[in-house]
mmCIF file of the C-alpha atoms, coordinates in Angstrom:
data_MODEL
# 
_entry.id   MODEL 
# 
loop_
_atom_site.group_PDB 
_atom_site.id 
_atom_site.type_symbol 
_atom_site.label_atom_id 
_atom_site.label_alt_id 
_atom_site.label_comp_id 
_atom_site.label_asym_id 
_atom_site.label_entity_id 
_atom_site.label_seq_id 
_atom_site.pdbx_PDB_ins_code 
_atom_site.Cartn_x 
_atom_site.Cartn_y 
_atom_site.Cartn_z 
_atom_site.occupancy 
_atom_site.B_iso_or_equiv 
_atom_site.pdbx_formal_charge 
_atom_site.auth_seq_id 
_atom_site.auth_comp_id 
_atom_site.auth_asym_id 
_atom_site.auth_atom_id 
_atom_site.pdbx_PDB_model_num 
ATOM 1   C CA . MET A 1 1   ? -30.192 -23.076 -33.134 1.00 0.00 ? 1   MET A CA 1 
ATOM 2   C CA . ASN A 1 2   ? -30.169 -19.280 -32.851 1.00 0.00 ? 2   ASN A CA 1 
ATOM 3   C CA . ILE A 1 3   ? -26.545 -18.251 -32.192 1.00 0.00 ? 3   ILE A CA 1 
ATOM 4   C CA . LEU A 1 4   ? -27.637 -15.249 -30.104 1.00 0.00 ? 4   LEU A CA 1 
ATOM 5   C CA . ARG A 1 5   ? -29.301 -17.620 -27.603 1.00 0.00 ? 5   ARG A CA 1 
ATOM 6   C CA . SER A 1 6   ? -26.308 -19.951 -27.396 1.00 0.00 ? 6   SER A CA 1 
ATOM 7   C CA . PRO A 1 7   ? -25.403 -20.909 -23.795 1.00 0.00 ? 7   PRO A CA 1 
ATOM 8   C CA . VAL A 1 8   ? -21.734 -20.317 -24.628 1.00 0.00 ? 8   VAL A CA 1 
ATOM 9   C CA . LEU A 1 9   ? -22.434 -16.750 -25.750 1.00 0.00 ? 9   LEU A CA 1 
ATOM 10  C CA . LYS A 1 10  ? -24.570 -16.100 -22.676 1.00 0.00 ? 10  LYS A CA 1 
ATOM 11  C CA . LEU A 1 11  ? -21.740 -17.345 -20.452 1.00 0.00 ? 11  LEU A CA 1 
ATOM 12  C CA . ALA A 1 12  ? -19.194 -15.240 -22.346 1.00 0.00 ? 12  ALA A CA 1 
ATOM 13  C CA . GLY A 1 13  ? -21.387 -12.166 -21.951 1.00 0.00 ? 13  GLY A CA 1 
ATOM 14  C CA . ALA A 1 14  ? -21.781 -12.785 -18.233 1.00 0.00 ? 14  ALA A CA 1 
ATOM 15  C CA . LEU A 1 15  ? -18.007 -13.185 -17.792 1.00 0.00 ? 15  LEU A CA 1 
ATOM 16  C CA . ILE A 1 16  ? -17.297 -9.969  -19.691 1.00 0.00 ? 16  ILE A CA 1 
ATOM 17  C CA . ALA A 1 17  ? -19.860 -8.083  -17.622 1.00 0.00 ? 17  ALA A CA 1 
ATOM 18  C CA . ALA A 1 18  ? -18.392 -9.476  -14.388 1.00 0.00 ? 18  ALA A CA 1 
ATOM 19  C CA . SER A 1 19  ? -14.851 -8.491  -15.383 1.00 0.00 ? 19  SER A CA 1 
ATOM 20  C CA . LEU A 1 20  ? -15.958 -4.932  -16.147 1.00 0.00 ? 20  LEU A CA 1 
ATOM 21  C CA . VAL A 1 21  ? -17.521 -4.649  -12.707 1.00 0.00 ? 21  VAL A CA 1 
ATOM 22  C CA . ALA A 1 22  ? -14.451 -6.146  -10.978 1.00 0.00 ? 22  ALA A CA 1 
ATOM 23  C CA . ALA A 1 23  ? -11.860 -4.115  -12.922 1.00 0.00 ? 23  ALA A CA 1 
ATOM 24  C CA . PRO A 1 24  ? -12.115 -0.927  -10.801 1.00 0.00 ? 24  PRO A CA 1 
ATOM 25  C CA . ALA A 1 25  ? -11.589 -2.945  -7.637  1.00 0.00 ? 25  ALA A CA 1 
ATOM 26  C CA . LEU A 1 26  ? -8.358  -4.386  -9.041  1.00 0.00 ? 26  LEU A CA 1 
ATOM 27  C CA . SER A 1 27  ? -6.910  -0.969  -9.866  1.00 0.00 ? 27  SER A CA 1 
ATOM 28  C CA . ALA A 1 28  ? -7.862  0.580   -6.535  1.00 0.00 ? 28  ALA A CA 1 
ATOM 29  C CA . GLU A 1 29  ? -4.370  0.563   -5.030  1.00 0.00 ? 29  GLU A CA 1 
ATOM 30  C CA . PRO A 1 30  ? -3.187  4.105   -4.322  1.00 0.00 ? 30  PRO A CA 1 
ATOM 31  C CA . GLU A 1 31  ? -0.411  5.563   -6.472  1.00 0.00 ? 31  GLU A CA 1 
ATOM 32  C CA . LEU A 1 32  ? 1.966   8.180   -5.115  1.00 0.00 ? 32  LEU A CA 1 
ATOM 33  C CA . LEU A 1 33  ? 4.523   10.223  -7.026  1.00 0.00 ? 33  LEU A CA 1 
ATOM 34  C CA . LEU A 1 34  ? 7.884   11.028  -5.454  1.00 0.00 ? 34  LEU A CA 1 
ATOM 35  C CA . VAL A 1 35  ? 10.214  13.364  -7.333  1.00 0.00 ? 35  VAL A CA 1 
ATOM 36  C CA . ILE A 1 36  ? 13.972  13.515  -6.874  1.00 0.00 ? 36  ILE A CA 1 
ATOM 37  C CA . LYS A 1 37  ? 15.062  17.071  -7.585  1.00 0.00 ? 37  LYS A CA 1 
ATOM 38  C CA . ASN A 1 38  ? 18.218  18.857  -6.408  1.00 0.00 ? 38  ASN A CA 1 
ATOM 39  C CA . HIS A 1 39  ? 19.163  15.650  -4.571  1.00 0.00 ? 39  HIS A CA 1 
ATOM 40  C CA . ARG A 1 40  ? 16.013  15.797  -2.427  1.00 0.00 ? 40  ARG A CA 1 
ATOM 41  C CA . PHE A 1 41  ? 12.738  13.879  -2.377  1.00 0.00 ? 41  PHE A CA 1 
ATOM 42  C CA . GLU A 1 42  ? 9.600   15.917  -3.008  1.00 0.00 ? 42  GLU A CA 1 
ATOM 43  C CA . PRO A 1 43  ? 7.484   15.517  -1.016  1.00 0.00 ? 43  PRO A CA 1 
ATOM 44  C CA . ALA A 1 44  ? 9.776   14.352  1.781   1.00 0.00 ? 44  ALA A CA 1 
ATOM 45  C CA . GLU A 1 45  ? 6.783   12.967  3.687   1.00 0.00 ? 45  GLU A CA 1 
ATOM 46  C CA . VAL A 1 46  ? 3.976   10.906  2.186   1.00 0.00 ? 46  VAL A CA 1 
ATOM 47  C CA . LYS A 1 47  ? 0.948   9.429   3.920   1.00 0.00 ? 47  LYS A CA 1 
ATOM 48  C CA . VAL A 1 48  ? -0.513  6.101   2.847   1.00 0.00 ? 48  VAL A CA 1 
ATOM 49  C CA . PRO A 1 49  ? -3.419  4.012   4.101   1.00 0.00 ? 49  PRO A CA 1 
ATOM 50  C CA . ALA A 1 50  ? -2.318  1.339   6.555   1.00 0.00 ? 50  ALA A CA 1 
ATOM 51  C CA . GLY A 1 51  ? -3.114  -2.220  5.541   1.00 0.00 ? 51  GLY A CA 1 
ATOM 52  C CA . GLN A 1 52  ? -3.132  -1.468  1.822   1.00 0.00 ? 52  GLN A CA 1 
ATOM 53  C CA . ARG A 1 53  ? -0.559  -2.074  -0.906  1.00 0.00 ? 53  ARG A CA 1 
ATOM 54  C CA . VAL A 1 54  ? 0.705   1.172   -2.464  1.00 0.00 ? 54  VAL A CA 1 
ATOM 55  C CA . LYS A 1 55  ? 2.420   1.948   -5.755  1.00 0.00 ? 55  LYS A CA 1 
ATOM 56  C CA . LEU A 1 56  ? 5.266   4.463   -5.442  1.00 0.00 ? 56  LEU A CA 1 
ATOM 57  C CA . VAL A 1 57  ? 6.419   6.062   -8.686  1.00 0.00 ? 57  VAL A CA 1 
ATOM 58  C CA . VAL A 1 58  ? 9.801   7.729   -8.218  1.00 0.00 ? 58  VAL A CA 1 
ATOM 59  C CA . HIS A 1 59  ? 10.814  10.234  -10.914 1.00 0.00 ? 59  HIS A CA 1 
ATOM 60  C CA . ASN A 1 60  ? 14.476  11.230  -10.876 1.00 0.00 ? 60  ASN A CA 1 
ATOM 61  C CA . GLN A 1 61  ? 14.635  14.733  -12.347 1.00 0.00 ? 61  GLN A CA 1 
ATOM 62  C CA . ASP A 1 62  ? 18.309  15.167  -11.455 1.00 0.00 ? 62  ASP A CA 1 
ATOM 63  C CA . SER A 1 63  ? 21.140  14.836  -13.969 1.00 0.00 ? 63  SER A CA 1 
ATOM 64  C CA . THR A 1 64  ? 22.727  12.028  -11.935 1.00 0.00 ? 64  THR A CA 1 
ATOM 65  C CA . ALA A 1 65  ? 21.515  8.602   -10.877 1.00 0.00 ? 65  ALA A CA 1 
ATOM 66  C CA . GLU A 1 66  ? 20.053  8.052   -7.412  1.00 0.00 ? 66  GLU A CA 1 
ATOM 67  C CA . GLU A 1 67  ? 19.323  4.918   -5.429  1.00 0.00 ? 67  GLU A CA 1 
ATOM 68  C CA . PHE A 1 68  ? 16.040  4.788   -3.539  1.00 0.00 ? 68  PHE A CA 1 
ATOM 69  C CA . GLU A 1 69  ? 16.856  2.792   -0.425  1.00 0.00 ? 69  GLU A CA 1 
ATOM 70  C CA . SER A 1 70  ? 14.724  1.849   2.544   1.00 0.00 ? 70  SER A CA 1 
ATOM 71  C CA . HIS A 1 71  ? 15.583  -0.818  5.075   1.00 0.00 ? 71  HIS A CA 1 
ATOM 72  C CA . ASP A 1 72  ? 12.201  -0.154  6.730   1.00 0.00 ? 72  ASP A CA 1 
ATOM 73  C CA . LEU A 1 73  ? 10.335  -0.893  3.474   1.00 0.00 ? 73  LEU A CA 1 
ATOM 74  C CA . ASN A 1 74  ? 12.839  -3.534  2.313   1.00 0.00 ? 74  ASN A CA 1 
ATOM 75  C CA . ARG A 1 75  ? 13.297  -1.775  -1.054  1.00 0.00 ? 75  ARG A CA 1 
ATOM 76  C CA . GLU A 1 76  ? 16.303  -0.704  -3.140  1.00 0.00 ? 76  GLU A CA 1 
ATOM 77  C CA . LYS A 1 77  ? 16.188  0.651   -6.663  1.00 0.00 ? 77  LYS A CA 1 
ATOM 78  C CA . ILE A 1 78  ? 18.688  2.592   -8.775  1.00 0.00 ? 78  ILE A CA 1 
ATOM 79  C CA . ILE A 1 79  ? 16.950  5.275   -10.813 1.00 0.00 ? 79  ILE A CA 1 
ATOM 80  C CA . PRO A 1 80  ? 18.905  6.712   -13.761 1.00 0.00 ? 80  PRO A CA 1 
ATOM 81  C CA . PRO A 1 81  ? 18.783  10.462  -14.447 1.00 0.00 ? 81  PRO A CA 1 
ATOM 82  C CA . GLY A 1 82  ? 15.477  11.514  -15.995 1.00 0.00 ? 82  GLY A CA 1 
ATOM 83  C CA . ALA A 1 83  ? 13.940  8.072   -15.452 1.00 0.00 ? 83  ALA A CA 1 
ATOM 84  C CA . LYS A 1 84  ? 10.998  6.792   -13.432 1.00 0.00 ? 84  LYS A CA 1 
ATOM 85  C CA . ALA A 1 85  ? 10.881  3.662   -11.303 1.00 0.00 ? 85  ALA A CA 1 
ATOM 86  C CA . THR A 1 86  ? 7.886   1.885   -9.804  1.00 0.00 ? 86  THR A CA 1 
ATOM 87  C CA . LEU A 1 87  ? 8.060   0.319   -6.355  1.00 0.00 ? 87  LEU A CA 1 
ATOM 88  C CA . PHE A 1 88  ? 5.246   -1.506  -4.592  1.00 0.00 ? 88  PHE A CA 1 
ATOM 89  C CA . VAL A 1 89  ? 5.137   -1.394  -0.798  1.00 0.00 ? 89  VAL A CA 1 
ATOM 90  C CA . GLY A 1 90  ? 2.815   -2.816  1.777   1.00 0.00 ? 90  GLY A CA 1 
ATOM 91  C CA . PRO A 1 91  ? 0.396   -3.546  3.038   1.00 0.00 ? 91  PRO A CA 1 
ATOM 92  C CA . LEU A 1 92  ? 2.002   -1.632  5.917   1.00 0.00 ? 92  LEU A CA 1 
ATOM 93  C CA . LYS A 1 93  ? 1.168   -1.573  9.595   1.00 0.00 ? 93  LYS A CA 1 
ATOM 94  C CA . PRO A 1 94  ? 0.563   1.908   11.037  1.00 0.00 ? 94  PRO A CA 1 
ATOM 95  C CA . GLY A 1 95  ? 3.891   3.636   11.565  1.00 0.00 ? 95  GLY A CA 1 
ATOM 96  C CA . ARG A 1 96  ? 6.786   5.563   10.034  1.00 0.00 ? 96  ARG A CA 1 
ATOM 97  C CA . TYR A 1 97  ? 9.013   4.045   7.343   1.00 0.00 ? 97  TYR A CA 1 
ATOM 98  C CA . THR A 1 98  ? 12.132  6.000   6.389   1.00 0.00 ? 98  THR A CA 1 
ATOM 99  C CA . PHE A 1 99  ? 13.811  6.073   2.988   1.00 0.00 ? 99  PHE A CA 1 
ATOM 100 C CA . ALA A 1 100 ? 16.826  7.871   1.525   1.00 0.00 ? 100 ALA A CA 1 
ATOM 101 C CA . GLY A 1 101 ? 18.805  8.419   -1.619  1.00 0.00 ? 101 GLY A CA 1 
ATOM 102 C CA . GLU A 1 102 ? 21.923  6.376   -1.020  1.00 0.00 ? 102 GLU A CA 1 
ATOM 103 C CA . TYR A 1 103 ? 24.072  8.568   -3.278  1.00 0.00 ? 103 TYR A CA 1 
ATOM 104 C CA . ASN A 1 104 ? 23.008  11.783  -1.479  1.00 0.00 ? 104 ASN A CA 1 
ATOM 105 C CA . GLU A 1 105 ? 22.126  10.644  2.031   1.00 0.00 ? 105 GLU A CA 1 
ATOM 106 C CA . ALA A 1 106 ? 22.719  14.071  3.583   1.00 0.00 ? 106 ALA A CA 1 
ATOM 107 C CA . THR A 1 107 ? 19.899  15.686  1.581   1.00 0.00 ? 107 THR A CA 1 
ATOM 108 C CA . ALA A 1 108 ? 17.762  12.960  -0.005  1.00 0.00 ? 108 ALA A CA 1 
ATOM 109 C CA . LYS A 1 109 ? 15.660  11.783  2.938   1.00 0.00 ? 109 LYS A CA 1 
ATOM 110 C CA . GLY A 1 110 ? 12.007  10.985  3.369   1.00 0.00 ? 110 GLY A CA 1 
ATOM 111 C CA . VAL A 1 111 ? 9.384   9.060   5.268   1.00 0.00 ? 111 VAL A CA 1 
ATOM 112 C CA . VAL A 1 112 ? 6.262   7.074   4.453   1.00 0.00 ? 112 VAL A CA 1 
ATOM 113 C CA . ILE A 1 113 ? 3.625   7.376   7.163   1.00 0.00 ? 113 ILE A CA 1 
ATOM 114 C CA . ALA A 1 114 ? 1.044   4.608   7.220   1.00 0.00 ? 114 ALA A CA 1 
ATOM 115 C CA . GLU A 1 115 ? -2.174  5.591   9.004   1.00 0.00 ? 115 GLU A CA 1 
# 
């Protein structure tokens, strides 16, 4: 039997080809970067597609820790100084979802707008 014509190899080749085609669809969730700098979120307002899961990467560039907190998004995460944290939100209904830095609530405020 010619190994190149093996049904197992043909199946394996088909599965590999299918996974390469499907891979972009799996990584299609939007990624947004939020920066904490001078005890503020930059940008303070981000727009995301409604009905789709979104990856938020929060980079704390301050010299002190900050806690990303959002009751609207049901998320809380302490981010050490100089560190990054990843938060997944959604899929969200159209609307406004506020967030804040719990350690600097007077200045560290923001909103996610799902459209």
